[in-house]
OpenMM code with the backbone's topology and positions (N, CA, C; nanometers):
from openmm import Vec3, app, unit

residues = "MET TYR LYS HIS VAL PHE ILE GLY VAL ILE LYS GLU GLY VAL ASP ASP ALA LYS VAL ASN GLU ARG ILE GLU MET MET ARG ALA ILE LYS GLU ASP VAL PRO GLN VAL ILE GLY PHE ALA VAL GLY ARG ASN LEU GLY TRP LEU MET PRO LYS ASP ALA ILE ILE LEU THR PHE ASN PHE ASN SER ARG GLU ASP LEU GLN ALA PHE ILE ASP CYS ASP ALA HIS GLN LYS VAL GLY ALA VAL ALA GLY GLU VAL PHE ASP MET GLU ALA SER MET ALA PHE GLN ILE LYS ILE".split()
positions = [
    Vec3(-4.6642, 4.9134, 5.4396),
    Vec3(-4.6943, 5.0552, 5.4313),
    Vec3(-4.8411, 5.0705, 5.3926),
    Vec3(-4.9020, 5.1749, 5.4459),
    Vec3(-5.0396, 5.2100, 5.4133),
    Vec3(-5.0392, 5.3448, 5.3429),
    Vec3(-5.1322, 5.3588, 5.2502),
    Vec3(-5.1380, 5.4811, 5.1715),
    Vec3(-5.2827, 5.5295, 5.1652),
    Vec3(-5.3012, 5.6588, 5.1853),
    Vec3(-5.4305, 5.7247, 5.1655),
    Vec3(-5.4180, 5.8053, 5.0377),
    Vec3(-5.5100, 5.7807, 4.9437),
    Vec3(-5.5087, 5.8505, 4.8149),
    Vec3(-5.6421, 5.9228, 4.8011),
    Vec3(-5.6355, 6.0510, 4.7673),
    Vec3(-5.7564, 6.1297, 4.7420),
    Vec3(-5.7462, 6.1899, 4.6032),
    Vec3(-5.8508, 6.1703, 4.5246),
    Vec3(-5.8620, 6.2338, 4.3932),
    Vec3(-5.9814, 6.3271, 4.4037),
    Vec3(-5.9523, 6.4567, 4.4118),
    Vec3(-6.0554, 6.5573, 4.4275),
    Vec3(-6.0847, 6.6252, 4.2953),
    Vec3(-6.2001, 6.5957, 4.2379),
    Vec3(-6.2395, 6.6569, 4.1111),
    Vec3(-6.2842, 6.8002, 4.1391),
    Vec3(-6.2173, 6.8937, 4.0745),
    Vec3(-6.2433, 7.0361, 4.0981),
    Vec3(-6.3723, 7.0774, 4.0275),
    Vec3(-6.4574, 7.1478, 4.1009),
    Vec3(-6.5820, 7.1979, 4.0436),
    Vec3(-6.5517, 7.3008, 3.9355),
    Vec3(-6.6371, 7.3038, 3.8338),
    Vec3(-6.6231, 7.4069, 3.7303),
    Vec3(-6.6434, 7.5441, 3.7915),
    Vec3(-6.5623, 7.6391, 3.7477),
    Vec3(-6.5768, 7.7771, 3.7916),
    Vec3(-6.5008, 7.8129, 3.9182),
    Vec3(-6.4388, 7.7155, 3.9840),
    Vec3(-6.3604, 7.7456, 4.1034),
    Vec3(-6.2279, 7.8064, 4.0594),
    Vec3(-6.1940, 7.9221, 4.1144),
    Vec3(-6.0712, 7.9892, 4.0701),
    Vec3(-5.9466, 7.9235, 4.1280),
    Vec3(-5.8344, 7.9463, 4.0596),
    Vec3(-5.7077, 7.8841, 4.0971),
    Vec3(-5.6643, 7.9219, 4.2386),
    Vec3(-5.6956, 8.0421, 4.2834),
    Vec3(-5.6566, 8.0833, 4.4184),
    Vec3(-5.7224, 7.9925, 4.5228),
    Vec3(-5.8482, 7.9585, 4.5042),
    Vec3(-5.9200, 7.8721, 4.5976),
    Vec3(-5.8636, 7.7299, 4.5924),
    Vec3(-5.8305, 7.6831, 4.4720),
    Vec3(-5.7706, 7.5499, 4.4578),
    Vec3(-5.6354, 7.5467, 4.5288),
    Vec3(-5.5537, 7.6475, 4.5069),
    Vec3(-5.4225, 7.6538, 4.5716),
    Vec3(-5.4343, 7.6625, 4.7236),
    Vec3(-5.5363, 7.7305, 4.7716),
    Vec3(-5.5608, 7.7385, 4.9162),
    Vec3(-5.5860, 7.5985, 4.9730),
    Vec3(-5.6654, 7.5183, 4.9019),
    Vec3(-5.6921, 7.3816, 4.9476),
    Vec3(-5.5659, 7.2954, 4.9424),
    Vec3(-5.4852, 7.3135, 4.8398),
    Vec3(-5.3588, 7.2392, 4.8309),
    Vec3(-5.2725, 7.2713, 4.9524),
    Vec3(-5.2637, 7.3974, 4.9896),
    Vec3(-5.1832, 7.4362, 5.1054),
    Vec3(-5.2408, 7.3797, 5.2350),
    Vec3(-5.3735, 7.3742, 5.2458),
    Vec3(-5.4351, 7.3128, 5.3642),
    Vec3(-5.3967, 7.1652, 5.3726),
    Vec3(-5.3965, 7.0981, 5.2583),
    Vec3(-5.3595, 6.9563, 5.2547),
    Vec3(-5.2133, 6.9372, 5.2925),
    Vec3(-5.1277, 7.0245, 5.2423),
    Vec3(-4.9853, 7.0163, 5.2774),
    Vec3(-4.9636, 7.0367, 5.4271),
    Vec3(-5.0417, 7.1222, 5.4871),
    Vec3(-5.0247, 7.1535, 5.6289),
    Vec3(-5.0598, 7.0354, 5.7189),
    Vec3(-5.1419, 6.9440, 5.6703),
    Vec3(-5.1799, 6.8288, 5.7522),
    Vec3(-5.0568, 6.7524, 5.7976),
    Vec3(-4.9598, 6.7366, 5.7085),
    Vec3(-4.8417, 6.6565, 5.7437),
    Vec3(-4.7646, 6.7164, 5.8599),
    Vec3(-4.7783, 6.8471, 5.8828),
    Vec3(-4.7121, 6.9116, 5.9962),
    Vec3(-4.7816, 6.8778, 6.1286),
    Vec3(-4.9126, 6.8498, 6.1207),
    Vec3(-4.9918, 6.8199, 6.2408),
    Vec3(-4.9960, 6.6716, 6.2742),
    Vec3(-4.9546, 6.5870, 6.1806),
    Vec3(-4.9652, 6.4425, 6.2000),
    Vec3(-4.8267, 6.3805, 6.1859),
    Vec3(-4.7595, 6.3552, 6.2984),
    Vec3(-4.6231, 6.3029, 6.2917),
    Vec3(-4.6146, 6.1632, 6.2308),
    Vec3(-4.7270, 6.0934, 6.2222),
    Vec3(-4.7272, 5.9590, 6.1649),
    Vec3(-4.7092, 5.9584, 6.0132),
    Vec3(-4.7241, 6.0732, 5.9484),
    Vec3(-4.7072, 6.0808, 5.8026),
    Vec3(-4.5595, 6.0580, 5.7701),
    Vec3(-4.5325, 5.9555, 5.6881),
    Vec3(-4.3934, 5.9276, 5.6504),
    Vec3(-4.3637, 5.9654, 5.5055),
    Vec3(-4.4661, 6.0014, 5.4311),
    Vec3(-4.4484, 6.0459, 5.2936),
    Vec3(-4.5741, 6.1167, 5.2478),
    Vec3(-4.5569, 6.2119, 5.1565),
    Vec3(-4.6698, 6.2943, 5.1151),
    Vec3(-4.6424, 6.3498, 4.9762),
    Vec3(-4.7462, 6.3554, 4.8944),
    Vec3(-4.7364, 6.4218, 4.7636),
    Vec3(-4.8738, 6.4773, 4.7285),
    Vec3(-4.8750, 6.5930, 4.6655),
    Vec3(-4.9998, 6.6516, 4.6167),
    Vec3(-4.9689, 6.7282, 4.4885),
    Vec3(-5.0598, 6.7218, 4.3953),
    Vec3(-5.0426, 6.7951, 4.2707),
    Vec3(-5.1732, 6.7994, 4.1936),
    Vec3(-5.1739, 6.8828, 4.0923),
    Vec3(-5.2921, 6.8986, 4.0086),
    Vec3(-5.2753, 6.8138, 3.8837),
    Vec3(-5.3803, 6.7443, 3.8454),
    Vec3(-5.3781, 6.6607, 3.7264),
    Vec3(-5.3382, 6.7439, 3.6043),
    Vec3(-5.2473, 6.6904, 3.5255),
    Vec3(-5.2022, 6.7602, 3.4058),
    Vec3(-5.3005, 6.7468, 3.2904),
    Vec3(-5.3916, 6.6524, 3.2977),
    Vec3(-5.4950, 6.6367, 3.1965),
    Vec3(-5.4482, 6.5677, 3.0698),
    Vec3(-5.3343, 6.5032, 3.0727),
    Vec3(-5.2818, 6.4377, 2.9522),
    Vec3(-5.3615, 6.3145, 2.9151),
    Vec3(-5.4017, 6.2361, 3.0152),
    Vec3(-5.4737, 6.1117, 2.9886),
    Vec3(-5.6173, 6.1145, 3.0382),
    Vec3(-5.6442, 6.1991, 3.1330),
    Vec3(-5.7778, 6.2084, 3.1906),
    Vec3(-5.8269, 6.3516, 3.1761),
    Vec3(-5.9507, 6.3694, 3.1342),
    Vec3(-5.9999, 6.5054, 3.1100),
    Vec3(-6.0383, 6.5837, 3.2349),
    Vec3(-6.0534, 6.5181, 3.3483),
    Vec3(-6.1000, 6.5871, 3.4683),
    Vec3(-5.9917, 6.6769, 3.5279),
    Vec3(-6.0330, 6.7956, 3.5711),
    Vec3(-5.9443, 6.8830, 3.6465),
    Vec3(-5.9518, 6.8373, 3.7908),
    Vec3(-5.8408, 6.7882, 3.8435),
    Vec3(-5.8433, 6.7267, 3.9758),
    Vec3(-5.7134, 6.7499, 4.0504),
    Vec3(-5.7228, 6.7384, 4.1804),
    Vec3(-5.6081, 6.7352, 4.2705),
    Vec3(-5.5913, 6.5903, 4.3143),
    Vec3(-5.4689, 6.5424, 4.3109),
    Vec3(-5.4396, 6.4076, 4.3584),
    Vec3(-5.3418, 6.4210, 4.4733),
    Vec3(-5.3745, 6.3565, 4.5848),
    Vec3(-5.2800, 6.3588, 4.6963),
    Vec3(-5.2646, 6.2203, 4.7539),
    Vec3(-5.1459, 6.1965, 4.8070),
    Vec3(-5.1174, 6.0701, 4.8751),
    Vec3(-5.0462, 6.1000, 5.0064),
    Vec3(-5.0841, 6.0245, 5.1079),
    Vec3(-5.0155, 6.0253, 5.2365),
    Vec3(-4.9731, 5.8818, 5.2637),
    Vec3(-4.8512, 5.8615, 5.3135),
    Vec3(-4.7998, 5.7291, 5.3461),
    Vec3(-4.7840, 5.7141, 5.4968),
    Vec3(-4.8102, 5.5903, 5.5448),
    Vec3(-4.8044, 5.5591, 5.6877),
    Vec3(-4.7432, 5.4213, 5.7079),
    Vec3(-4.6846, 5.4005, 5.8241),
    Vec3(-4.6259, 5.2709, 5.8574),
    Vec3(-4.7296, 5.1680, 5.9004),
    Vec3(-4.8422, 5.2122, 5.9559),
    Vec3(-4.9394, 5.1178, 6.0103),
    Vec3(-5.0823, 5.1671, 5.9877),
    Vec3(-5.1746, 5.0743, 6.0040),
    Vec3(-5.3155, 5.1096, 5.9940),
    Vec3(-5.3534, 5.2090, 6.1039),
    Vec3(-5.2951, 5.1918, 6.2208),
    Vec3(-5.3229, 5.2834, 6.3331),
    Vec3(-5.2758, 5.4254, 6.3008),
    Vec3(-5.1624, 5.4358, 6.2347),
    Vec3(-5.1125, 5.5683, 6.1944),
    Vec3(-5.2054, 5.6321, 6.0917),
    Vec3(-5.2540, 5.5519, 5.9977),
    Vec3(-5.3503, 5.6017, 5.8984),
    Vec3(-5.4776, 5.6471, 5.9678),
    Vec3(-5.5245, 5.5701, 6.0647),
    Vec3(-5.6463, 5.6080, 6.1367),
    Vec3(-5.6254, 5.7370, 6.2154),
    Vec3(-5.5083, 5.7557, 6.2734),
    Vec3(-5.4782, 5.8804, 6.3458),
    Vec3(-5.4880, 5.9997, 6.2511),
    Vec3(-5.4416, 5.9826, 6.1293),
    Vec3(-5.4524, 6.0872, 6.0275),
    Vec3(-5.5983, 6.1167, 5.9950),
    Vec3(-5.6765, 6.0125, 5.9713),
    Vec3(-5.8171, 6.0309, 5.9358),
    Vec3(-5.8921, 6.1034, 6.0474),
    Vec3(-5.8570, 6.0730, 6.1718),
    Vec3(-5.9257, 6.1313, 6.2872),
    Vec3(-5.8740, 6.2683, 6.3303),
    Vec3(-5.7585, 6.3117, 6.2803),
    Vec3(-5.6967, 6.4355, 6.3303),
    Vec3(-5.7795, 6.5589, 6.2942),
    Vec3(-5.7663, 6.6626, 6.3766),
    Vec3(-5.8405, 6.7873, 6.3552),
    Vec3(-5.8107, 6.8510, 6.2199),
    Vec3(-5.6844, 6.8492, 6.1782),
    Vec3(-5.6472, 6.9129, 6.0504),
    Vec3(-5.7185, 6.8451, 5.9336),
    Vec3(-5.7256, 6.7139, 5.9351),
    Vec3(-5.7949, 6.6403, 5.8279),
    Vec3(-5.9442, 6.6703, 5.8319),
    Vec3(-5.9999, 6.6767, 5.9501),
    Vec3(-6.1423, 6.7073, 5.9639),
    Vec3(-6.1748, 6.8479, 5.9115),
    Vec3(-6.0857, 6.9435, 5.9369),
    Vec3(-6.1069, 7.0811, 5.8883),
    Vec3(-6.1048, 7.0861, 5.7361),
    Vec3(-6.0112, 7.0157, 5.6741),
    Vec3(-6.0055, 7.0113, 5.5276),
    Vec3(-6.1325, 6.9458, 5.4731),
    Vec3(-6.1725, 6.8356, 5.5347),
    Vec3(-6.2929, 6.7666, 5.4899),
    Vec3(-6.4187, 6.8509, 5.5011),
    Vec3(-6.4253, 6.9351, 5.6023),
    Vec3(-6.5437, 7.0186, 5.6244),
    Vec3(-6.5639, 7.1228, 5.5152),
    Vec3(-6.4555, 7.1643, 5.4499),
    Vec3(-6.4662, 7.2673, 5.3457),
    Vec3(-6.4363, 7.2127, 5.2062),
    Vec3(-6.4151, 7.0831, 5.1953),
    Vec3(-6.3793, 7.0231, 5.0661),
    Vec3(-6.4852, 7.0479, 4.9600),
    Vec3(-6.6118, 7.0437, 4.9978),
    Vec3(-6.7205, 7.0614, 4.9024),
    Vec3(-6.7255, 7.1986, 4.8376),
    Vec3(-6.6556, 7.2962, 4.8939),
    Vec3(-6.6501, 7.4291, 4.8328),
    Vec3(-6.5690, 7.4271, 4.7034),
    Vec3(-6.4749, 7.3348, 4.6930),
    Vec3(-6.3833, 7.3290, 4.5787),
    Vec3(-6.4039, 7.2022, 4.4957),
    Vec3(-6.4322, 7.0908, 4.5630),
    Vec3(-6.4380, 6.9622, 4.4951),
    Vec3(-6.5814, 6.9136, 4.4770),
    Vec3(-6.6060, 6.8504, 4.3638),
    Vec3(-6.7311, 6.7795, 4.3398),
    Vec3(-6.7185, 6.6482, 4.4157),
    Vec3(-6.7769, 6.6409, 4.5337),
    Vec3(-6.7558, 6.5264, 4.6213),
    Vec3(-6.8197, 6.3987, 4.5674),
    Vec3(-6.9198, 6.4101, 4.4819),
    Vec3(-6.9780, 6.2896, 4.4216),
    Vec3(-6.8861, 6.2295, 4.3165),
    Vec3(-6.8059, 6.3114, 4.2513),
    Vec3(-6.7132, 6.2631, 4.1483),
    Vec3(-6.5756, 6.2320, 4.2073),
    Vec3(-6.5464, 6.2852, 4.3243),
    Vec3(-6.4158, 6.2647, 4.3886),
    Vec3(-6.4109, 6.1267, 4.4529),
    Vec3(-6.2888, 6.0785, 4.4773),
    Vec3(-6.2709, 5.9449, 4.5362),
    Vec3(-6.1582, 5.9468, 4.6379),
    Vec3(-6.1704, 5.8593, 4.7365),
    Vec3(-6.0635, 5.8391, 4.8334),
    Vec3(-6.0413, 5.6886, 4.8484),
    Vec3(-5.9157, 5.6515, 4.8635),
    Vec3(-5.8797, 5.5110, 4.8778),
    Vec3(-5.7783, 5.4987, 4.9916),
    Vec3(-5.7861, 5.3873, 5.0619),
    Vec3(-5.6847, 5.3521, 5.1602),
    Vec3(-5.6352, 5.2142, 5.1171),
    Vec3(-5.5045, 5.2045, 5.0942),
    Vec3(-5.4485, 5.0796, 5.0429),
    Vec3(-5.3292, 5.0357, 5.1248),
    Vec3(-5.3066, 4.9059, 5.1265),
    Vec3(-5.1885, 4.8495, 5.1906),
    Vec3(-5.0948, 4.8052, 5.0796),
    Vec3(-4.9706, 4.8474, 5.0907),
    Vec3(-4.8711, 4.8155, 4.9873),
    Vec3(-4.7770, 4.7086, 5.0399),
] * unit.nanometer
topology = app.Topology()
chain = topology.addChain("A")
for resn in residues:
    res = topology.addResidue(resn, chain)
    for name in ("N", "CA", "C"):
        topology.addAtom(name, app.Element.getBySymbol(name[0]), res)
């Protein structure tokens, strides 16, 4: 299994409505990419880490399926507006094989 993990550190001053809008955009990706076999997104509770962040994971059966996700229009649209909500220098993305 392959997993894409994104930790998006939320910029100071961004209102909850804008953050929730981005969460919904991320959720919608799974509808456009049939290769997604698992998905989770949520906001950091801040218990162990002080950063206000969104954490999301997408699961795939193969590297090719993960690449299809990275290349899809829905993912590109989210990426194009990510900087409005997330501090992209502090945010991180990982692709891992489990």
